[in-house]
C-alpha positions as CSV (number, residue, x, y, z in Angstrom):
1,M,96.5,21.9,78.0
2,K,95.1,25.1,79.2
3,V,91.4,25.1,80.3
4,E,91.2,28.7,82.1
5,W,92.5,32.0,81.3
6,P,92.2,34.5,84.3
7,E,94.9,36.7,82.9
8,L,92.9,37.8,80.2
9,R,89.9,39.3,81.9
10,G,90.0,42.9,80.8
11,V,91.8,42.2,77.5
12,S,90.1,42.8,73.9
13,G,87.7,40.2,73.1
14,L,89.4,39.5,69.7
15,Q,92.7,39.3,71.5
16,A,91.5,37.2,74.1
17,K,89.9,34.7,71.6
18,A,93.1,34.5,69.4
19,T,95.2,33.5,72.6
20,I,92.5,31.1,74.0
21,E,92.5,29.3,70.5
22,S,96.4,29.2,70.4
23,D,96.7,28.0,73.8
24,N,94.2,25.0,73.5
25,P,93.4,24.3,69.6
26,L,90.8,21.8,71.0
27,V,88.5,24.8,72.0
28,T,86.7,27.6,70.1
29,A,86.1,30.8,71.9
30,F,82.9,32.7,71.3
31,I,82.6,36.3,71.7
32,Y,78.9,37.5,73.0
33,P,77.7,40.9,74.1
34,Q,77.0,41.0,77.8
35,G,73.5,40.5,78.5
36,V,72.8,37.9,75.8
37,Y,71.1,35.0,77.3
38,L,72.9,31.6,76.7
39,P,71.3,28.3,78.0
40,S,73.9,26.9,80.5
41,I,75.1,23.9,78.6
42,N,78.5,23.0,79.4
43,C,80.6,21.9,76.4
44,C,84.3,20.8,76.8
45,N,85.3,22.5,73.5
46,R,83.9,26.0,74.1
47,V,84.9,29.0,75.9
48,I,82.4,31.9,76.2
49,L,83.5,35.5,76.4
50,Y,81.3,38.4,77.2
51,V,82.0,42.0,76.3
52,P,80.2,45.1,76.7
53,A,77.4,45.2,74.2
54,E,78.3,48.7,72.8
55,D,81.8,47.6,72.1
56,C,81.4,44.1,70.9
57,P,83.6,42.2,69.7
58,N,86.6,44.6,70.6
59,G,85.5,45.3,74.2
60,P,87.2,44.2,77.2
61,V,86.3,40.6,78.5
62,Q,84.0,40.7,81.5
63,N,83.8,37.4,82.8
64,R,86.0,34.5,84.1
65,L,87.4,32.5,80.9
66,L,87.3,28.7,81.1
67,V,86.2,25.9,79.2
68,G,82.7,24.6,79.5
């Protein structure tokens, strides 16, 4: 089961979310505008996607995508 998706950096947030949840049905992908503060709590069933605030949730993914 996949736990990292480097190939999705730059892809639309909604497309990346669908791909991640299809590749690994045990995780949920959450899309947030870049700059939003999230506590650094690791979670084994979550992937955080940051996209530009002005184009959320369709903007290109800006961060490294991995479970945690």
